[in-house]
PDB file of N, CA, C, O and CB in Angstrom:
ATOM      1  N   MET A   1      24.179 -31.044  46.277  1.00  0.00           N
ATOM      2  CA  MET A   1      23.113 -32.172  45.116  1.00  0.00           C
ATOM      3  C   MET A   1      24.606 -33.528  44.661  1.00  0.00           C
ATOM      4  O   MET A   1      24.414 -34.572  44.038  1.00  0.00           O
ATOM      5  CB  MET A   1      22.318 -30.787  42.877  1.00  0.00           C
ATOM      6  N   ARG A   2      25.715 -33.130  45.109  1.00  0.00           N
ATOM      7  CA  ARG A   2      26.742 -34.213  45.241  1.00  0.00           C
ATOM      8  C   ARG A   2      26.514 -35.332  45.969  1.00  0.00           C
ATOM      9  O   ARG A   2      26.974 -36.430  45.654  1.00  0.00           O
ATOM     10  CB  ARG A   2      27.822 -33.771  45.737  1.00  0.00           C
ATOM     11  N   ASP A   3      25.707 -35.099  47.102  1.00  0.00           N
ATOM     12  CA  ASP A   3      25.125 -35.850  48.219  1.00  0.00           C
ATOM     13  C   ASP A   3      24.594 -37.313  47.355  1.00  0.00           C
ATOM     14  O   ASP A   3      24.713 -38.520  47.566  1.00  0.00           O
ATOM     15  CB  ASP A   3      23.751 -34.847  49.057  1.00  0.00           C
ATOM     16  N   LEU A   4      24.047 -36.592  46.439  1.00  0.00           N
ATOM     17  CA  LEU A   4      22.711 -37.469  45.234  1.00  0.00           C
ATOM     18  C   LEU A   4      23.603 -38.635  44.541  1.00  0.00           C
ATOM     19  O   LEU A   4      23.751 -38.663  43.320  1.00  0.00           O
ATOM     20  CB  LEU A   4      21.935 -36.172  43.560  1.00  0.00           C
ATOM     21  N   VAL A   5      24.214 -39.640  45.448  1.00  0.00           N
ATOM     22  CA  VAL A   5      25.390 -40.747  45.319  1.00  0.00           C
ATOM     23  C   VAL A   5      24.985 -41.620  46.387  1.00  0.00           C
ATOM     24  O   VAL A   5      24.566 -41.399  47.523  1.00  0.00           O
ATOM     25  CB  VAL A   5      27.032 -40.202  45.527  1.00  0.00           C
ATOM     26  N   PRO A   6      25.343 -43.242  45.373  1.00  0.00           N
ATOM     27  CA  PRO A   6      24.473 -44.617  46.012  1.00  0.00           C
ATOM     28  C   PRO A   6      25.106 -44.244  47.467  1.00  0.00           C
ATOM     29  O   PRO A   6      26.219 -43.719  47.493  1.00  0.00           O
ATOM     30  CB  PRO A   6      24.941 -46.573  45.270  1.00  0.00           C
ATOM     31  N   GLY A   7      24.434 -44.501  48.629  1.00  0.00           N
ATOM     32  CA  GLY A   7      25.219 -44.320  50.326  1.00  0.00           C
ATOM     33  C   GLY A   7      25.199 -43.229  51.184  1.00  0.00           C
ATOM     34  O   GLY A   7      25.480 -43.121  52.378  1.00  0.00           O
ATOM     35  N   GLY A   8      24.611 -42.029  49.905  1.00  0.00           N
ATOM     36  CA  GLY A   8      24.499 -40.953  50.377  1.00  0.00           C
ATOM     37  C   GLY A   8      23.398 -40.469  51.003  1.00  0.00           C
ATOM     38  O   GLY A   8      22.309 -41.023  51.157  1.00  0.00           O
ATOM     39  N   TYR A   9      23.788 -39.301  51.383  1.00  0.00           N
ATOM     40  CA  TYR A   9      22.417 -39.163  52.716  1.00  0.00           C
ATOM     41  C   TYR A   9      21.176 -38.804  52.008  1.00  0.00           C
ATOM     42  O   TYR A   9      20.102 -38.975  52.585  1.00  0.00           O
ATOM     43  CB  TYR A   9      22.644 -37.751  54.043  1.00  0.00           C
ATOM     44  N   LEU A  10      21.221 -38.280  50.710  1.00  0.00           N
ATOM     45  CA  LEU A  10      20.006 -37.784  50.020  1.00  0.00           C
ATOM     46  C   LEU A  10      19.295 -38.548  49.208  1.00  0.00           C
ATOM     47  O   LEU A  10      18.070 -38.485  49.095  1.00  0.00           O
ATOM     48  CB  LEU A  10      20.243 -36.802  49.320  1.00  0.00           C
ATOM     49  N   PHE A  11      20.221 -39.496  48.457  1.00  0.00           N
ATOM     50  CA  PHE A  11      19.792 -40.816  47.670  1.00  0.00           C
ATOM     51  C   PHE A  11      19.596 -42.005  48.617  1.00  0.00           C
ATOM     52  O   PHE A  11      18.821 -42.809  48.098  1.00  0.00           O
ATOM     53  CB  PHE A  11      20.928 -41.251  46.565  1.00  0.00           C
ATOM     54  N   THR A  12      19.889 -42.277  49.445  1.00  0.00           N
ATOM     55  CA  THR A  12      19.185 -43.182  51.097  1.00  0.00           C
ATOM     56  C   THR A  12      18.193 -42.766  50.893  1.00  0.00           C
ATOM     57  O   THR A  12      17.324 -43.429  50.328  1.00  0.00           O
ATOM     58  CB  THR A  12      19.615 -42.883  52.840  1.00  0.00           C
ATOM     59  N   HIS A  13      17.989 -41.322  51.361  1.00  0.00           N
ATOM     60  CA  HIS A  13      16.214 -40.709  52.071  1.00  0.00           C
ATOM     61  C   HIS A  13      15.302 -41.316  51.138  1.00  0.00           C
ATOM     62  O   HIS A  13      14.441 -42.191  51.219  1.00  0.00           O
ATOM     63  CB  HIS A  13      15.782 -38.689  52.026  1.00  0.00           C
ATOM     64  N   ALA A  14      16.056 -40.096  49.630  1.00  0.00           N
ATOM     65  CA  ALA A  14      14.762 -40.803  48.391  1.00  0.00           C
ATOM     66  C   ALA A  14      14.028 -42.343  48.051  1.00  0.00           C
ATOM     67  O   ALA A  14      12.883 -42.763  47.880  1.00  0.00           O
ATOM     68  CB  ALA A  14      15.396 -40.647  47.011  1.00  0.00           C
ATOM     69  N   ILE A  15      15.432 -42.905  48.066  1.00  0.00           N
ATOM     70  CA  ILE A  15      14.728 -44.532  48.431  1.00  0.00           C
ATOM     71  C   ILE A  15      13.857 -44.763  49.015  1.00  0.00           C
ATOM     72  O   ILE A  15      12.712 -45.093  48.708  1.00  0.00           O
ATOM     73  CB  ILE A  15      15.304 -45.386  49.054  1.00  0.00           C
ATOM     74  N   PHE A  16      14.808 -44.451  50.767  1.00  0.00           N
ATOM     75  CA  PHE A  16      13.328 -44.560  51.687  1.00  0.00           C
ATOM     76  C   PHE A  16      11.496 -44.038  51.453  1.00  0.00           C
ATOM     77  O   PHE A  16      10.366 -44.524  51.404  1.00  0.00           O
ATOM     78  CB  PHE A  16      13.742 -43.720  52.901  1.00  0.00           C
ATOM     79  N   TRP A  17      11.916 -43.282  51.404  1.00  0.00           N
ATOM     80  CA  TRP A  17      10.774 -41.952  51.229  1.00  0.00           C
ATOM     81  C   TRP A  17       9.791 -42.676  49.745  1.00  0.00           C
ATOM     82  O   TRP A  17       8.567 -42.690  49.615  1.00  0.00           O
ATOM     83  CB  TRP A  17      11.881 -39.916  50.689  1.00  0.00           C
ATOM     84  N   THR A  18      10.576 -43.077  49.036  1.00  0.00           N
ATOM     85  CA  THR A  18       9.769 -43.676  47.849  1.00  0.00           C
ATOM     86  C   THR A  18       9.323 -44.910  47.749  1.00  0.00           C
ATOM     87  O   THR A  18       8.546 -45.270  46.865  1.00  0.00           O
ATOM     88  CB  THR A  18      10.370 -43.609  46.804  1.00  0.00           C
ATOM     89  N   VAL A  19       9.990 -45.988  49.055  1.00  0.00           N
ATOM     90  CA  VAL A  19       9.186 -47.420  49.650  1.00  0.00           C
ATOM     91  C   VAL A  19       8.079 -47.237  50.493  1.00  0.00           C
ATOM     92  O   VAL A  19       7.064 -47.927  50.589  1.00  0.00           O
ATOM     93  CB  VAL A  19      10.095 -48.343  50.543  1.00  0.00           C
ATOM     94  N   VAL A  20       8.403 -46.228  51.082  1.00  0.00           N
ATOM     95  CA  VAL A  20       7.076 -45.548  51.860  1.00  0.00           C
ATOM     96  C   VAL A  20       6.644 -45.234  51.597  1.00  0.00           C
ATOM     97  O   VAL A  20       5.716 -45.055  52.385  1.00  0.00           O
ATOM     98  CB  VAL A  20       6.803 -44.931  52.515  1.00  0.00           C
ATOM     99  N   ALA A  21       6.437 -44.691  50.395  1.00  0.00           N
ATOM    100  CA  ALA A  21       4.934 -44.041  49.879  1.00  0.00           C
ATOM    101  C   ALA A  21       4.465 -45.209  48.919  1.00  0.00           C
ATOM    102  O   ALA A  21       3.284 -45.529  48.789  1.00  0.00           O
ATOM    103  CB  ALA A  21       5.049 -42.341  48.904  1.00  0.00           C
ATOM    104  N   MET A  22       5.419 -45.751  48.327  1.00  0.00           N
ATOM    105  CA  MET A  22       4.634 -47.126  47.265  1.00  0.00           C
ATOM    106  C   MET A  22       3.651 -47.950  48.251  1.00  0.00           C
ATOM    107  O   MET A  22       2.478 -48.185  47.959  1.00  0.00           O
ATOM    108  CB  MET A  22       6.020 -48.522  46.539  1.00  0.00           C
ATOM    109  N   VAL A  23       4.424 -48.464  49.756  1.00  0.00           N
ATOM    110  CA  VAL A  23       3.618 -49.253  50.620  1.00  0.00           C
ATOM    111  C   VAL A  23       2.346 -48.469  50.954  1.00  0.00           C
ATOM    112  O   VAL A  23       1.317 -49.139  51.033  1.00  0.00           O
ATOM    113  CB  VAL A  23       4.395 -49.641  51.883  1.00  0.00           C
ATOM    114  N   ALA A  24       2.244 -46.844  51.209  1.00  0.00           N
ATOM    115  CA  ALA A  24       1.195 -46.253  51.688  1.00  0.00           C
ATOM    116  C   ALA A  24       0.100 -46.198  50.648  1.00  0.00           C
ATOM    117  O   ALA A  24      -1.114 -46.156  50.847  1.00  0.00           O
ATOM    118  CB  ALA A  24       1.564 -45.006  52.179  1.00  0.00           C
ATOM    119  N   VAL A  25       0.740 -46.207  49.529  1.00  0.00           N
ATOM    120  CA  VAL A  25      -0.547 -45.780  48.361  1.00  0.00           C
ATOM    121  C   VAL A  25      -1.251 -47.564  48.284  1.00  0.00           C
ATOM    122  O   VAL A  25      -2.475 -47.602  48.165  1.00  0.00           O
ATOM    123  CB  VAL A  25       0.336 -44.993  46.226  1.00  0.00           C
ATOM    124  N   GLY A  26      -0.555 -48.862  48.346  1.00  0.00           N
ATOM    125  CA  GLY A  26      -0.932 -49.776  48.335  1.00  0.00           C
ATOM    126  C   GLY A  26      -1.915 -50.429  49.476  1.00  0.00           C
ATOM    127  O   GLY A  26      -2.544 -51.488  49.479  1.00  0.00           O
ATOM    128  N   THR A  27      -1.787 -49.269  50.544  1.00  0.00           N
ATOM    129  CA  THR A  27      -2.296 -50.249  51.978  1.00  0.00           C
ATOM    130  C   THR A  27      -3.035 -49.217  52.561  1.00  0.00           C
ATOM    131  O   THR A  27      -3.590 -49.385  53.647  1.00  0.00           O
ATOM    132  CB  THR A  27      -0.990 -50.918  53.205  1.00  0.00           C
ATOM    133  N   ASN A  28      -3.134 -47.539  51.576  1.00  0.00           N
ATOM    134  CA  ASN A  28      -4.005 -46.523  51.835  1.00  0.00           C
ATOM    135  C   ASN A  28      -3.634 -46.265  53.982  1.00  0.00           C
ATOM    136  O   ASN A  28      -4.197 -46.259  55.076  1.00  0.00           O
ATOM    137  CB  ASN A  28      -5.932 -47.231  51.172  1.00  0.00           C
ATOM    138  N   ALA A  29      -2.768 -46.160  53.543  1.00  0.00           N
ATOM    139  CA  ALA A  29      -2.010 -45.492  54.648  1.00  0.00           C
ATOM    140  C   ALA A  29      -1.481 -44.043  54.399  1.00  0.00           C
ATOM    141  O   ALA A  29      -0.671 -43.466  55.123  1.00  0.00           O
ATOM    142  CB  ALA A  29      -0.836 -46.346  54.975  1.00  0.00           C
ATOM    143  N   VAL A  30      -1.929 -43.654  53.522  1.00  0.00           N
ATOM    144  CA  VAL A  30      -1.009 -41.884  53.070  1.00  0.00           C
ATOM    145  C   VAL A  30      -1.314 -41.011  54.072  1.00  0.00           C
ATOM    146  O   VAL A  30      -0.501 -40.091  54.160  1.00  0.00           O
ATOM    147  CB  VAL A  30      -1.585 -40.893  51.489  1.00  0.00           C
ATOM    148  N   ALA A  31      -2.569 -40.976  55.173  1.00  0.00           N
ATOM    149  CA  ALA A  31      -3.151 -40.083  55.609  1.00  0.00           C
ATOM    150  C   ALA A  31      -2.119 -40.167  57.074  1.00  0.00           C
ATOM    151  O   ALA A  31      -1.655 -39.222  57.713  1.00  0.00           O
ATOM    152  CB  ALA A  31      -4.824 -40.290  55.573  1.00  0.00           C
ATOM    153  N   ILE A  32      -1.963 -41.684  57.327  1.00  0.00           N
ATOM    154  CA  ILE A  32      -1.352 -41.766  58.762  1.00  0.00           C
ATOM    155  C   ILE A  32       0.155 -41.536  58.655  1.00  0.00           C
ATOM    156  O   ILE A  32       0.996 -41.448  59.549  1.00  0.00           O
ATOM    157  CB  ILE A  32      -1.632 -43.235  59.481  1.00  0.00           C
ATOM    158  N   ILE A  33       0.310 -41.442  56.970  1.00  0.00           N
ATOM    159  CA  ILE A  33       2.193 -41.224  57.295  1.00  0.00           C
ATOM    160  C   ILE A  33       2.355 -39.696  57.181  1.00  0.00           C
ATOM    161  O   ILE A  33       3.258 -39.063  57.729  1.00  0.00           O
ATOM    162  CB  ILE A  33       3.479 -42.082  55.885  1.00  0.00           C
ATOM    163  N   LEU A  34       1.276 -39.113  56.322  1.00  0.00           N
ATOM    164  CA  LEU A  34       1.338 -38.218  56.378  1.00  0.00           C
ATOM    165  C   LEU A  34       1.195 -36.533  57.699  1.00  0.00           C
ATOM    166  O   LEU A  34       1.449 -35.329  57.746  1.00  0.00           O
ATOM    167  CB  LEU A  34       0.817 -38.568  55.559  1.00  0.00           C
ATOM    168  N   SER A  35       0.702 -37.490  58.390  1.00  0.00           N
ATOM    169  CA  SER A  35       0.260 -36.698  59.743  1.00  0.00           C
ATOM    170  C   SER A  35       1.973 -37.120  60.583  1.00  0.00           C
ATOM    171  O   SER A  35       2.660 -36.225  61.074  1.00  0.00           O
ATOM    172  CB  SER A  35      -1.638 -37.587  60.740  1.00  0.00           C
ATOM    173  N   ILE A  36       2.318 -38.303  60.592  1.00  0.00           N
ATOM    174  CA  ILE A  36       3.090 -38.620  61.113  1.00  0.00           C
ATOM    175  C   ILE A  36       4.258 -37.953  60.756  1.00  0.00           C
ATOM    176  O   ILE A  36       5.063 -37.761  61.667  1.00  0.00           O
ATOM    177  CB  ILE A  36       3.035 -39.676  61.087  1.00  0.00           C
ATOM    178  N   GLY A  37       4.605 -37.458  59.366  1.00  0.00           N
ATOM    179  CA  GLY A  37       5.628 -36.641  58.283  1.00  0.00           C
ATOM    180  C   GLY A  37       5.495 -35.266  59.325  1.00  0.00           C
ATOM    181  O   GLY A  37       6.303 -34.859  60.159  1.00  0.00           O
ATOM    182  N   LEU A  38       4.086 -34.697  58.916  1.00  0.00           N
ATOM    183  CA  LEU A  38       4.320 -32.958  59.758  1.00  0.00           C
ATOM    184  C   LEU A  38       4.327 -33.222  61.331  1.00  0.00           C
ATOM    185  O   LEU A  38       4.484 -32.249  62.069  1.00  0.00           O
ATOM    186  CB  LEU A  38       2.725 -31.615  59.429  1.00  0.00           C
ATOM    187  N   GLY A  39       4.163 -34.496  61.880  1.00  0.00           N
ATOM    188  CA  GLY A  39       4.512 -33.845  63.582  1.00  0.00           C
ATOM    189  C   GLY A  39       5.764 -34.231  63.386  1.00  0.00           C
ATOM    190  O   GLY A  39       6.252 -33.539  64.280  1.00  0.00           O
ATOM    191  N   LEU A  40       6.826 -34.878  62.850  1.00  0.00           N
ATOM    192  CA  LEU A  40       8.317 -34.972  62.503  1.00  0.00           C
ATOM    193  C   LEU A  40       8.627 -33.561  62.116  1.00  0.00           C
ATOM    194  O   LEU A  40       9.709 -33.237  62.606  1.00  0.00           O
ATOM    195  CB  LEU A  40       8.690 -36.061  61.273  1.00  0.00           C
ATOM    196  N   LEU A  41       8.198 -32.811  61.571  1.00  0.00           N
ATOM    197  CA  LEU A  41       8.888 -31.623  61.077  1.00  0.00           C
ATOM    198  C   LEU A  41       8.297 -30.826  61.986  1.00  0.00           C
ATOM    199  O   LEU A  41       9.094 -30.011  62.450  1.00  0.00           O
ATOM    200  CB  LEU A  41       8.740 -31.184  59.577  1.00  0.00           C
ATOM    201  N   VAL A  42       7.310 -30.756  62.376  1.00  0.00           N
ATOM    202  CA  VAL A  42       6.866 -29.750  63.691  1.00  0.00           C
ATOM    203  C   VAL A  42       8.467 -30.018  64.752  1.00  0.00           C
ATOM    204  O   VAL A  42       9.399 -29.346  65.191  1.00  0.00           O
ATOM    205  CB  VAL A  42       4.921 -30.533  64.733  1.00  0.00           C
ATOM    206  N   VAL A  43       8.092 -31.124  64.755  1.00  0.00           N
ATOM    207  CA  VAL A  43       9.332 -30.730  65.906  1.00  0.00           C
ATOM    208  C   VAL A  43      10.645 -31.031  65.852  1.00  0.00           C
ATOM    209  O   VAL A  43      11.527 -31.161  66.702  1.00  0.00           O
ATOM    210  CB  VAL A  43       9.136 -31.265  67.109  1.00  0.00           C
ATOM    211  N   GLU A  44      10.572 -31.152  64.165  1.00  0.00           N
ATOM    212  CA  GLU A  44      12.097 -30.732  64.139  1.00  0.00           C
ATOM    213  C   GLU A  44      12.425 -29.467  63.962  1.00  0.00           C
ATOM    214  O   GLU A  44      13.600 -29.100  63.966  1.00  0.00           O
ATOM    215  CB  GLU A  44      12.810 -31.329  63.178  1.00  0.00           C
ATOM    216  N   THR A  45      11.275 -28.552  63.763  1.00  0.00           N
ATOM    217  CA  THR A  45      11.737 -27.057  63.290  1.00  0.00           C
ATOM    218  C   THR A  45      11.848 -26.445  64.910  1.00  0.00           C
ATOM    219  O   THR A  45      12.707 -25.619  65.218  1.00  0.00           O
ATOM    220  CB  THR A  45      10.360 -26.070  62.077  1.00  0.00           C
ATOM    221  N   VAL A  46      11.055 -26.872  65.676  1.00  0.00           N
ATOM    222  CA  VAL A  46      10.743 -26.584  67.315  1.00  0.00           C
ATOM    223  C   VAL A  46      12.304 -26.468  67.557  1.00  0.00           C
ATOM    224  O   VAL A  46      12.978 -25.506  67.925  1.00  0.00           O
ATOM    225  CB  VAL A  46       9.792 -28.018  68.397  1.00  0.00           C
ATOM    226  N   THR A  47      12.715 -27.977  67.179  1.00  0.00           N
ATOM    227  CA  THR A  47      14.199 -27.938  68.235  1.00  0.00           C
ATOM    228  C   THR A  47      15.223 -27.492  67.680  1.00  0.00           C
ATOM    229  O   THR A  47      16.251 -27.230  68.303  1.00  0.00           O
ATOM    230  CB  THR A  47      14.776 -29.268  68.773  1.00  0.00           C
ATOM    231  N   GLN A  48      15.049 -27.312  66.146  1.00  0.00           N
ATOM    232  CA  GLN A  48      15.921 -26.076  65.972  1.00  0.00           C
ATOM    233  C   GLN A  48      16.086 -24.748  65.679  1.00  0.00           C
ATOM    234  O   GLN A  48      16.979 -24.047  65.204  1.00  0.00           O
ATOM    235  CB  GLN A  48      16.403 -26.223  65.475  1.00  0.00           C
ATOM    236  N   GLN A  49      14.643 -24.553  66.221  1.00  0.00           N
ATOM    237  CA  GLN A  49      15.001 -22.835  66.410  1.00  0.00           C
ATOM    238  C   GLN A  49      15.499 -22.579  67.901  1.00  0.00           C
ATOM    239  O   GLN A  49      15.633 -21.401  68.233  1.00  0.00           O
ATOM    240  CB  GLN A  49      13.470 -21.740  66.156  1.00  0.00           C
ATOM    241  N   LYS A  50      15.813 -23.669  68.919  1.00  0.00           N
ATOM    242  CA  LYS A  50      16.203 -23.281  70.403  1.00  0.00           C
ATOM    243  C   LYS A  50      17.909 -23.552  70.538  1.00  0.00           C
ATOM    244  O   LYS A  50      18.487 -23.328  71.601  1.00  0.00           O
ATOM    245  CB  LYS A  50      15.238 -24.360  71.621  1.00  0.00           C
TER     246      LYS A  50
END
């Protein structure tokens, strides 16, 4: 958790995904973003196992 500082990896991702979530709710794009996120999760999981 020491990465939760300005400029840190986790901090950057927290801000990025918060903004993405707010835009998604405002534009009703939640389903699209969730499906893309699930797809990325599957791809990352498959590539890490090799």
